C-alpha positions as CSV (number, residue, x, y, z in Angstrom):
1,M,7.9,79.0,-112.9
2,V,11.2,79.3,-111.0
3,N,14.5,78.9,-112.8
4,I,16.6,77.2,-110.2
5,E,19.6,76.5,-112.4
6,H,20.7,80.1,-111.9
7,I,20.6,80.0,-108.1
8,T,23.7,78.6,-106.4
9,V,24.0,76.4,-103.3
10,E,26.0,79.2,-101.6
11,N,23.0,81.6,-102.0
12,V,20.7,79.5,-99.9
13,R,22.6,77.1,-97.7
14,H,22.6,79.4,-94.6
15,K,18.9,80.1,-94.5
16,I,18.1,77.1,-92.2
17,S,21.1,74.9,-91.7
18,R,23.9,76.6,-90.0
19,R,26.4,73.7,-89.5
20,A,26.7,70.2,-90.7
21,A,26.6,67.3,-88.2
22,L,30.0,65.7,-88.4
23,V,31.6,62.6,-86.8
24,F,34.8,60.7,-87.4
25,E,34.5,57.3,-89.0
26,D,35.7,55.7,-85.8
27,A,32.9,57.3,-83.7
28,T,30.5,54.9,-82.1
29,I,26.8,54.8,-83.0
30,E,26.1,56.2,-79.6
31,K,28.2,59.3,-80.5
32,V,26.4,59.6,-83.8
33,V,23.1,59.6,-82.0
34,Q,24.4,62.3,-79.6
35,V,25.4,64.5,-82.5
36,I,22.1,64.1,-84.4
37,L,20.1,64.9,-81.2
38,K,21.8,68.3,-80.8
39,D,19.7,69.7,-83.6
40,P,16.2,68.4,-84.2
41,K,16.3,69.5,-87.8
42,T,19.2,67.2,-88.6
43,R,18.4,64.3,-90.9
44,C,21.9,63.3,-91.8
45,V,25.3,63.0,-90.1
46,Y,28.4,63.1,-92.3
47,T,31.5,61.0,-91.6
48,I,34.9,62.5,-92.1
49,D,38.5,61.3,-92.0
50,K,41.3,62.7,-89.8
51,Q,41.9,65.4,-92.4
52,G,38.3,66.5,-92.2
53,K,37.4,65.2,-95.6
54,L,33.9,63.8,-96.3
55,T,33.9,60.0,-96.4
56,G,30.2,59.1,-96.1
57,I,26.6,59.9,-95.0
58,I,24.5,58.3,-92.3
59,T,20.8,59.2,-92.7
60,L,18.5,59.2,-89.7
61,T,16.7,56.1,-91.1
62,T,20.0,54.2,-91.4
63,L,21.0,55.3,-87.9
64,A,17.7,54.1,-86.5
65,K,18.1,50.7,-88.2
66,Y,21.5,50.1,-86.8
67,A,21.1,51.7,-83.5
68,L,18.1,49.6,-82.8
69,K,19.8,46.4,-83.9
70,S,17.6,45.5,-86.7
71,S,17.2,46.0,-90.4
72,V,13.6,47.0,-89.9
73,P,10.9,46.8,-91.1
74,H,9.9,43.3,-90.3
75,P,6.1,42.8,-89.6
76,L,6.8,40.4,-86.7
77,W,9.5,42.6,-85.1
78,N,8.8,42.8,-81.4
79,F,9.3,46.4,-80.4
80,R,9.3,45.5,-76.7
81,T,12.7,43.8,-77.2
82,I,14.7,46.5,-79.0
83,D,18.4,46.5,-78.2
84,F,20.3,49.7,-78.6
85,V,23.6,49.0,-80.3
86,A,26.0,51.7,-79.2
87,D,29.4,50.1,-79.9
88,H,29.3,49.8,-83.7
89,L,31.3,52.4,-85.6
90,A,30.0,55.1,-87.9
91,G,32.3,54.0,-90.7
92,T,30.6,50.6,-90.8
93,I,27.1,52.0,-91.5
94,K,27.9,55.0,-93.7
95,T,26.9,55.2,-97.4
96,E,29.0,56.7,-100.1
97,P,29.2,60.4,-100.0
98,I,26.9,62.4,-102.2
99,F,27.6,66.2,-102.0
100,V,27.4,69.5,-103.7
101,H,29.7,72.5,-103.9
102,D,28.8,76.2,-103.2
103,R,29.1,76.9,-106.9
104,D,26.6,74.2,-107.9
105,D,23.1,75.3,-108.8
106,L,19.9,74.2,-107.0
107,E,18.8,72.0,-109.9
108,T,21.9,69.9,-109.3
109,A,21.2,69.8,-105.5
110,F,17.5,68.8,-106.1
111,Q,18.5,66.0,-108.5
112,K,21.1,64.6,-106.1
113,M,18.6,64.6,-103.2
114,F,15.8,63.0,-105.2
115,N,18.1,60.4,-106.9
116,H,19.6,59.3,-103.6
117,D,16.5,59.8,-101.4
118,L,18.2,62.3,-99.2
119,E,16.7,65.2,-97.2
120,E,20.1,66.9,-96.7
121,L,23.4,67.2,-98.6
122,P,26.8,68.1,-97.3
123,V,28.5,71.1,-99.1
124,V,32.2,70.5,-99.6
125,D,35.1,72.7,-100.7
126,D,37.5,71.7,-103.5
127,T,39.6,69.6,-101.1
128,G,36.6,67.6,-100.0
129,K,36.2,69.2,-96.6
130,V,32.7,69.8,-95.3
131,I,31.9,73.5,-95.2
132,G,28.2,73.3,-94.7
133,N,24.9,71.6,-95.2
134,L,21.9,72.1,-97.5
135,D,18.5,70.7,-96.6
136,M,15.4,70.2,-98.6
137,L,13.5,72.8,-96.6
138,E,16.0,75.5,-97.7
139,L,15.5,74.4,-101.3
140,L,11.7,74.6,-101.0
141,T,11.8,77.9,-99.2
142,T,14.0,79.4,-101.9
143,T,11.9,78.2,-104.8
144,L,8.7,79.6,-103.1
145,Q,10.4,83.0,-102.5
146,E,11.6,83.1,-106.0
147,R,8.0,82.7,-107.3
148,K,7.0,86.0,-105.7
């Protein structure tokens, strides 16, 4: 059994995720899509204010729902008539920010991911600025390595 309450976020967050995907709240959905497409491993984009502080999270699922102009899934939705909505703003589709700090342990990170159905979490400093990203694969990789 692996004791993850003694491993900090800082110890593992650089294994896979190098940078967090960030956009300003006034970025268009099209810009959010462009940012998420830069790295195929990205599952979340984080919104920030003009001071660089975290204001919200946009998951890939949320982005798809809004970008494709539907609140999916509807069994009768006609996929041949999807409209891409590029002009809505990131700040209008974000959810409240869920985050961890470098000093937090992996147990805390796991709990936040599971409780909020997230595959990634932003890592923030004490001022609320995003300094990194932690994804579920990093957590799983670390727990498997610790077992050996």
